[in-house]
N, C-alpha and C positions, 0 to 999 in steps of 0.2 A: 691667272687662267691662261692656259696655252692656246695657241691658234686653233689646234684641232678641236679643243673643247668649245671654243667660240663658234666654230663653223657649223656645229651641230644645229645651231639656230637657223641656218640657211636651208636645212634639210627637213627638220621635224620640229614642230612646236609642241611641247609637252607642258601642260599647265597642272601644277600640283599646289594645293593649299594645305599648309600645316598650321596647327594651333599650338602655341607654346605658352606655358605658364612661367612667370618670373616672380621671384620673391625679392622685394625691395624693402628692407626694414624701414627706411626713412619715409616711405609712402604709406605706412600703415597707421596713420593717425585717423582713427574713426573708421566708419564703414566706407567701402569703396562706392563711388557713384558710377553712373552709366557713361560718363564722358570718356571719350577715347583720348589717350595721351599719345603724344608724338614728340620727337626731338626737334627743337628749333635752335637755330644759330642767331643770337641776338648781338647786334653791334651798338655801341654807345657813341655819343657825339664827341666825347673827349678823345684826343689823339692817343695812339699807342706809344710805347716806349721808343721804338725805332725812329719815330718822327721827331723825337727830341734829342736822342743821344747817338744817332747814327748807327754805326756798325757794332759798337760795344764789344770789340774783340778783347778776349781775356787770355791770360797765360795758363798753360797746362804743362806741368813738368813731368808727369808720370802717374802711374796707378799704384795703389797699395792694395794688398789682399785683405779683404774683410773676412771675418769668421764665416763659416758655412751657415747659410740661412736655415732657419727652422722650417719644417715642411709647410708649404702653402703660403709662406711669407716672402714678400719681395724686398730685397735689400739693394743697395747701390754701391758700386765702386765710385768713389769720389776722387777726382784728381788731387794730387798733392798741391799745397799752397792754394787751396780752394778759396781762402779768404781774400785772395788777390782779385777775385771777381769784382767788377765794379759795384761798390756798395750802394751807390745811388740807384742803379737799375734794379738791384736785388730788393732793396727796400720798396721801390716803386711797384715792382711786380706783386709783392705781398700786400701793399696798400690797395692796388687795383682789385685784387681778389676780394678784399674786405668790402670795397665799394660795391662790387657785384652782389655780394651776399646781402648787404644793406638794402640795395635797390630791390632785390627779389622779396625780401621781407616786407618792405614798404608797399610795394605794388600788390603782392599776393598775400595780404594780411591773413595769417592763420590757415592758408590753403596748402594743399599738398603739392609739392614739386620736388624735383631732383636736379641739382646743378651738376653737370658732368665735367665741364672744363671752364677755367677762366683763361681767356686769351688776353695777353697784354703786350706782347712784343711787336707783332706785325699788325694786328687789329686789336682794338679795345672792345672786348665783348665776352660772351660766354655761350656755352651750349647747355640747354636745359630741357628736361622732360616735363612737359605741361600739356594741358588740354588746349584745344583751339580757342576757347573762350579766354583762358589765361594768357595765351599768346597775344590775343587782341588787346587785353589789358596792358600788357607790356608795351605793345606798339603805340599805345596812346600816351605813354609816359613821356614827359618833356626831355628826359635824359636819354631816351632810346632813339636811335636813328633808323634802325632797320631790324626786321624780324623775318627770317627765311626758314622755311621748312627744310629739314635735313633731307639729302638725297643720296642715292646709292652710286657707287663707282665700281669699276671693274679693272682688272689687269689687261690691258690691250696687247774662247774659240781657239781653235788651234791654228787656223790659217788666215783669218782676217787681218792680223797685224802685217803679214807678208803681202796680202792683197792690197792693203792701204799703203804699203811701202814704208812702214815704220822703222824696221831695223836699219836700213840704209838711208832713210830720210829723217823723219821727225825725231826719232830717238837719238840718232847720231849727231844732231845739231847741238845737243846739250849733255853729252856724256854717256849715251847709250841707255839700255834698259835699266841699268843699275841706279840711275838717278831720275828716270822719266816720271815726272809728276810729283817728285818729292816735296813735302811740305804743304801740299794742297789737300784739303779735306772735301770729299764728295759725300753728300748726304743722300741716302736712298729711302724714298717713301715707298715701301713695298711690303712683301710678306715676311720680312725678317731675314735671318741669315743662320747658316750652320757654322758656328765658330770653330768647329773641329777640323774644317776642311783645310788642306795645305795651301790652298789659294789665298788664305787669309792669315797665315802664320807670319810672325815677325822674326823667325830664327832660321830662315832658309838661306840667308845670304851672309857672306863675311862682312858686308857693308851694313852696319846696324842702322835700323830705322831711327830717324830723329823724332822728337816729340813736337807736334805742331803747336807753337807757343800761343797762337791766337784762338785755339779751340778749348772750350770749357765743358764739353759734354760729359755725361756719366754713363756708367754701364750697369744696367739692372742685374741683380743676382737672384735667381730662382733655382728650383730643383733641376729644371731642364736647361738652365743657362747659368751654370755654376760660377763661383768665384774663379777668376783667371781666364774667363772666356775672352775678355778684351785684352788687347796688347798694344804695341806701338803701331801696328798696322790697322787693326780694328779698334778704333779709339773711342767709340761710343755706341750704345745700343739701348733702345727703349721700345716699349710697345704702347699702343693706344687703341682701346676697344670699348670705351665707356658707352658710346652710342649703340654698338652692337649688343652689349650686355643688357642694356635697358629694354631691348626689343625681344630678349629671350631667345636669341638665335646663336649665341656664342657657345660653342662646344669645346670645353677646356681640353678634352681628350684629343680632338683632332686639330684644334686651332692653337693650342699652347698659349697660356696667359703669360707670355714672356717674349723676348725678341727672337726666340728660336723659330726657325723656318720649318713648318710642317708641310709646306706646299712644294717648295723647290724654286719657285719663280724668283724670289728675292735673292737667293743664293746665286742663281744664274746671272741676273742682271748686275749684281755687285762685282762678280768676277769678270764679266765682259768689260766693264769700265776700268777696274782697278785690281784684278786678280794678280797674284804673284807670277813672275815670269818662269817658264820652263817646268811647269807641273805636268807630269805624264798623264795623258788621257787614256785610261784603260776601262773599257766597257765590254761586258759580256765576255771577258777574258781576252779581248783583242786590243792591241795598242794602236791608237789613232793619232799619234804625234804628241807634242807638248803644247800646253796652253799658256796664254798670257793675256792679261788685260791690256787695254790701250795705254793706260798710264800705270804701269805695274808698281811704281814706288809711291803712288798717292795713297792717302789714308781713307779709311771707310768709316762712316758713321751711319748707323741703321736706325730708322724710325718706322717700326712696323705698324701699319694701319690697314693692312689688307690680309684676308684670311681665306683659307681653302673653302670653307663651308658656304660663305655668303658674299665674298668680295670685300666691300668696305663701304663706309659712309662718310659724307663730307665733314661732319663734325669731328670725327676722328682724324681725318686727313688734315684738316686745318690745324688741329692741335699738334700734329706731327710737324707740319711746315713751320708753325710758330716756334716750336722747340728747336728745330734744326737751325733756324735763323738766330735764335737767342744763343745757341751753343757756339756759333761762329763758323758754320760750314762755308765753303767757298762756292760750291756748286750743288744744286739740287737736281736729282734725277727722278723723274716721275714716269714710270711705265704704266700709268693708269689713265683712264678717261671716264667721263661721266656716262651713265647709262642712257641719258637723254639730253637734248639741248636745253640749256637753262632758259626758263621763261623770262619774260620781262622786256624792258626797252631794248636790250642788246645782250648777246651771248657773253660779252665780256663781264657783265655784272653778275657774278656769282661768288660765293664765299671763297672758293679755292683760287680762282683767278685774281681776286682782289687781295688775298693774302700774299700771293706770289708777286703782285705789283709792289707791295711793301718790301718783299724780299729783294727785288731789283733795286729799290731805293737804298737798301743796306749793302748793295754791291754784290749780290749773289746772282750768278748765272743760272737760269732755270731751263732745263731740257725736259720736254714732254713727248711721249709717243703720240703719233698722229691718230692712232686707232686702227683697228682691223676690220673696218666696215666698208672697204672698197669693193669693187672698183667704181661704184656709182659716183657721179659728180656730186659735189657739195655734201660729201659723207664725212667731212672733217669733224674730229672730236676735240681738237685743241684750237683755241680761237684767238687769243690775245696777242698783240704785237710785241709785248714784253716777254712772252714765252717763246722759246726756240723749239719749233715743232719738227719732228723727224719722221719721215716716211721710210718704208722698208724696201730694200733692193736685194737682188741676188748677188752672190759673189761667184768667183770663177771655179770653185771646187765643187765637184759633183761626185756622188757615189752611185754607181749603177751596176747591175749584174744582168745576166741573161740566162735563158734556158734553151738548150739545143735539143730539138725533137728528132726522133728517128726518121722523119720524112725530110730531113735536111732544112727545116725551117727553124730560124732563131728568133725568139721573142724577148724583147727587152723587159726589164723589171726594176724594182727597187728592193733594197734590203741590205743592211750592214751585216752580211753573213758570209761565211766561207763557201766555196764551191765543193762539188763532189769530185771524185777522181776523174780527171779529164779524159783518161784513156778508156773509161767504161761508160756504158749506157745502162741506166737503171729502169726497172719496170715502174710504170705509173699506176697507182691504185687510188681510185676515187673513194673518199671517205664513205659515201653511201653504199659502196660495193664491198666494204670491208667490215661490216657490222658483226658483232658477236651473235651467237644463236639466240640470246635472250633480248636482243635489241631490234626494234623496227623503227622506221621513220614515223610511223603512226604514234609510237610511244614518245619519241623525241624529235619534233620537227626541226630542231636546230642541230641535230647530230652532225650535219655536214660541216659545222664550224670547228669540229675537233677540240672541244673544250673538256672532254672527259675520256681518259684512256680506257676506262672500264667498259665502254660501249663498243669496243672494236676487237677484231680477231687479230691477235698479235702475230700468229704464224703467217697470216696472209701479208701483213705489212712489213715484217722484219726484212731489212736489207733492201727495201724498195722506197720509192718516193710517194709519200702520202699527199693527196690532193685535197685541200680544204677550201671551203667557200668563204670569201670575205664579204659579209653581208652588212646591212644597215646596222645590225647589232654591234658590230665593231666600231662604227662611227659613234654610236650612242654610249659606248663603254660597257655594254652588257656582255660582250665577248672581247677577247684580246689576243694579240699575236703571241704574247709570252706564254699563255696557257696552252695555246694550240701547239707551239713548238715543244713545250714540255710533254704534251700528249704524244707527239711524234717520237720524241726521245725515249719515253717510257715504253713505246711499242717497238723500239730498236729500228726505227725507219732510217734509211740512208739519208733522208732529207725531207723537207716539206715544201709544197708548192701551194701558194694562195692564189686563187683565181677570183676575179671580180664578179660579184653578183650583178646582173644587169639592172637591178633596181637602184643600185648606188650610182647616182648620176651627179656630175659636177663636184666631186669630192677629190681633193688632191692628197695623196698618201705620201708622208715623209718616210725616208729610210728608217728602219727599226733594227736595233741590234739583236741578232739572233745567234746563239752559240753554235748551232749545228748548220749544215748546208741548207739554204732556204732561199726562196725568191717570192716576192709579191708582184704579181702581174697587175699593174695599176690601171690598165686600159680594158674597158668592157669588150672592145672589138678584138684585142689580142687574146683576151680570155675566151672569146667565142672560137677563135682559131684553134686554141689549145683543146677545147672541148670537142670540136669537130674531129680533130685528129684522134683524140682518145676514143670517142664513140665509134669511129670508123674502124678502129683497130681491135675492138672486142669481138671475140667469137662466142656466140650464144647458142645454146642447144635449142633446136626448134621445138622439141616436145616439152621440155621442162622450163624453158625460158630462162635458164640459169646460165651465168657466165662460165664458160669452160676454159677460156684463155684471155689473159690480159696482154694484148699485143703492143700497146704503146710504150715506147721507151724514151728516155731523155737523160741529159746531163746538165747540171747546174754550174755555170761559171760564176765564181765568187765576186762579191761586191765590197770587199774590205779595202781595196786600193782606190785611192782618190784619183779622179781624172780632172783635167783642167780645161775649161772652155774659154774661148776668146769672146764669146757673145755674153759679156757681163761687164757692168751690172745691168739688170733690168728692173723696172718697177714691178714689184710683186702684185698679183691680182688682189690680194687682201688689203693692201696699203690704202688707207683713206685718202680721198682726193679733195681738192679744192673745186671751185672757189670757196673761200672761207664764208660760212654762213653768219650773217650779222645778227640774226634773231631766229626765233622758232618758225618764222614764215620763210617762204622761198626768196629772201632778199640776200644779196651778196655784199659782203664787206669789201672795202677798198684796201684789203690787207692780203698779202700773198701767203698762202698756206698750201702745202707744208713749206717750211723754210729750206729743207735739205733732205737728201737721201743718205742712208748709211746701210751697211749690211744687216739684214734682218731675216734671212732665210737659211735654214739648216746651220745654225750656229752652235758649235760645241762650247760648253762652259760648265762651270762647277754646278753640282746638284746636291741638295740636302740629303743626308743619309736616310731620312724618313720621308723624303719628298713624294707626294702622291699626285701631283698635277698630271703626271704621265705614268700610267701603270707600266709601260714598257721599260722605264728607267728606274723602277722601284728597286731600292737597295744599291743603286749605282752611285759613283762619285761624280760622274759627269753625265750630261744629257745634251741631246741635239734638239733645239727648239727653233720655232719660226714665229715671227710677229713683229710689229712695230715696237713691242716691248723689248726686243733684242736690239733694234736699231738705235733707240734713244741712248742707252748706256755707252754705245760706241762713241757717240758724240760727246757725252758727258766726260768720258776719259780723254778724248782729244782736246776738249775745252780745258781740262786740267793742265795739259801740256802748254797751252797758250797762256793760262794764268801764271804758270811757273815762269815762263819766259818774259811775260809782260804783266807783272803784278799790279800795275796801275791801270790796266785796261778796264773800262766799264763793262757791264754785261752786254750792252749793245755793241761795243767795240769787238768783243769776243765773237758775237754772232755775225758781225760784219766780216771779220777775218775768215770765218768758216764759209760764209755765203759767197763772197766775191771771188774766191779762189776755186770754187767747186768745178768739177769736170762735167762737160756736156756730152762726152763721148764714151763708148765702151772700149774694151781692150783692143778690138779690131780696128778702131778708128771711126766706126759708124756712130750714128746718133743713138743715145740711150733709148731703148724701146720700153713701152709700158704694156703690160698684160691687161686686156680689157674684159676678160670673162673668166669664170671659174672652170669652164669646160674648154677643151681644145686650145690650150694656152698658146701653143706656137702658131696657131691659125688666127687667133684673136688678139693681135698686138699691133701697135703702130707707134711712131715716134712720140716720145714723151713730151708733154707741154709743161710749163711752169706749174699748172694745177695738179700735175702728177708728181713732179720731182722738185718743185721749188726752184732754187738756183742751180741745182744739179746734184751730182754725187760727191760726197765729201772728199776733199783732197788734203790729207793730213799734213804733208810737207809744205804745201802751198799756204795753208792757213797760218803757219808759223812765220811766213814771209809775205804778207799780203800787200805791202807797199802803202796802200791807202786804206783808210777805214771811214765808215759812216757811223757817227755817234748819235745817240739819243739819250735823254735823261728822264727821270721821273716826272719832271715838270712838263716835258713834251708829251708824255703819255696822258698826264692829267688834262692838258689842253685838248688832246684828241678825244678823251672821254667827254669833256665838257662840250665839244662840238657836235655830239650826237643829239639829235632832236629830242627834247623832253628829258634829257639825262640829268639836269642840274640837281633835282631832288635826290636822285639815286646816288650821284657822286657824293653829295653831302652826307647821305646816310652811311655809305661805306667808308669814306675817308675822313669825315668830319671837316672837310675843306670846301669852301665856297667857290663856285665856278666863276664868280665875279673877279677872283684873283688871277684867272687864267685867260689866255687868248682863246675864246670859244669859236674862232673861225678856222681853227686847225682841223682838217679832215684827214681821213686815212692816207690819201695820196700825198698830203703835205708833210707827213712824218719823214724824218731823215733816214729812211730805210734803204737798204741796198737793193731795192726793187721798186717798181712802179706798177700799181694795179688800180685800174679805174673800172668800176662797174657800169658807169654810164658816161660816155664822153659826148657832151652836148656842144657840138660845133668845135670849140677849141678850149685849151686849158694850158696854162704855164705853171710848171712846177720847179721848185728849187731843190738842189741837193748840195750838201757841203761835205767835202772830203778832207781828211787830215793825213798828212804824210808821216808815217811812223818808220820810214826807212831813210836811206840816204837821199841827197838832193837828186831830183829826177825831172826829165821833161816827158810830158805825156801828149799823145795825139788821141783824138776822140773819133770813134766811128759808130755806126748804128745800122740795124736793119729794122724797118718799120713794120708794125702789125698791119694786116690787110685792112684797107679802108682808112688808114691813118697816115698822115705825113708827119715826120719828126724832124725837129731841128734842135741841136744841142749847141750851146755856146758857153765858153769859148771852145773852138775845135782844137786848139793847142794851148798848153800852159806849162810853165816851169814852176816847180814847187820844192821848197827847201824842207829839210827835216823839221817837224813840229809845226809847219805852216798849214793853213787851210785855204781851200779854193772852192768858190761857189760855182755850181753849174746850173744853167738855166735850160730847162727842157720844154719846148713848145710842141704840143700835140694838136693836130688839126684833123677833124673827121672829114674824109673826102667822099664817103658814100654812107648811106644808111645800112646798118647791119645789126642783126641780133645774134650773130654767131661769134663766140669768143675768138680773138686772134692775138697773135703773140709776136714779139720782136725782141730786140736786145740792144743795149748800149755797151760798148767796149771802150775802156780806157787803157791805152797801150804805152807803157813806159819804156824809155830807151835803156833802162837797166834790167829789163826783162820782166817787170811786173805787168800782169794783165788783170784788169778788174772788170768783171762781168755784172751787168745790171739787167735782169729780165724785165720786159715790158708786157703787160697783159691788159687788154681792153675787151670788155664783154659786150657792150652795146655802144654803137656809134650813131649819132644823129647829126646829119650833115645839113648845111644850108642849101646844098644842091638837091635835086630831085632823084638822083641816081640811087637805086636800091639794090642791095645784094640779095 
């Protein structure tokens, strides 16, 4: 789902209820009863495969072409030497599936149910369609640890490689773009992929793609995802929709029962992270440069679990994550977030986050979008410390155009469109004033939106600028720019001008590609200036009240050429903010979220040939999109570069390298700013805090040379979960492991994270952090700025550390005043070889032994 689609919820709430019938043959035993069925995710007490066999990496040497599938039948490309897959794990997976079947038969004797998935790699469990009463029966079984109701989820470039300094920085450190990310497999849980796009071909370079030996995924073959869709670049593709199908909401025509992307979102995110280098971006006949992913030589594996019609469901997403880990991906990119905060003891305890915890145990780095629910505090939709959460920032490229009026006033606008002849002024004609004889406003109250050329007088509009209203219907998708521009072109207009309806408030318009001269005036105030000039220039016959002369004239200056701003990056208004919510109540977790910012605004990337997520890009090969969905794959691609250079880095070490090297400043050298409102963005902004930007804006080159890293393990995260009050039964339910085995006195601030966040500082607290040197021998000095109302002391203040050695830092925090206002500081480690390590400090509430109050 694009950001524009999601923002509709901020403007209008439309509630529609549909009833669907679904035919499930295996549910047709006897007459149906009145009990309502639903999908539940059931986990068992026995541990999954990954807890026994580790990463289970397998060899893949290539793909062979299978015969074309018969219509409606799914086949699979299987890697050559498929028998080399670990036989123990393969047999165990089959055995676990039979155990699940046996348990269901035993507990639900003779009753109707439908098992959708067996999970065995990351979690031991299954998804099943049952009644609430049957779910309760399952929960009472001694073999069952947890039963959770399935929940819905939603989806939350040509220049960004240059903005991030990749060509001269990160890419150049290891052979340039021809090798950047090679051998690393990124798994995308998204809306699928268009395999025909040149961003995913394996034959565009003289340097052939290798086959990642550790990856064992397969490629589904269907009518719309035919044999040969996968290659050495796109090494795996599957789809998961069982939960959606059981609900009767899966539309095979729109959603495609295959890995093919009918939406566009998945194709976009995959190319941001790993699209081929140097692919021409041509949209609406205009060339906007050449595109590249962050790690253009990395491999792509697609696990489609999200769909245009309805989003997705946790049961399908967990199945996709489980399969991705089993296949051997190195990185998982999730541009999705839950539709609501998970209920229960803590937000961390939900099927998706717990499956991702097992992924981390298997050595997989997990990146997730923060969500597009900002700018309100505690709007975060990605919760857990083992997940790397990415917020969205602007970058320095902007597209803008303007309209010059006959009264010497220039009005700015947006629109990826050419301009008119700059030496001429063209007559402005309002759509309402150019109706055909058979059309009246009474007949069509939306005629001013220019959606139907037959409603207008072509002779009046020909060679002039047609003025169309941009109303709430554009926001809702009932009208669109593309249709209005086609109307103007069919009427032989010289161009089209969109003015903002005054009822559209707080909505930000992205540039839209338009083939003819055009401009969108995004400001209601600027639109008012235009209309005042237009109306004051009309000559109206006093007797007939008819217009006898259109006196307003203008010229459009084009917006095809990019401009570059020094005031970037900025935290975008839609990017979800911290503090991290610990549960569904207004409690804050002692975990910093987001972890980092990356480009997520006006991002050019590949688009599905039938992508419908944005009607303005329908039929195009590239689209410009905004959202934290676009920010997350930037980091997934950069993580691939780190994994390539440091193959033994743990997921936490990769996250540490990204975090501690992040930038705190924009291109002009000032602090990164955060937009605080949907309206009047430039007036409603202030310096970003760690709850807006995490550690800062991603520094691609710095992350490959971080100097020191903070590491954490699966056991550390388990100790953290066991330290949550009342969590022991839940931990046992999800992991099958007893909290008695772990140190349950480890709390959020005690985790060895590259940040310190304390929701309540009661007088004083001492925290430890351990750093490891992954560079040459170096001497470090330590400095800090303290949050307001807190004194800070770090020891030692100087240390020497050799390559591979560790150093423990002690951080003493003392509350000096009582305060309920979050305050922020920072610890810096400064090496004599040039490494700088930044550690953000965040304290939300301070309770001092003094009587002073803030």
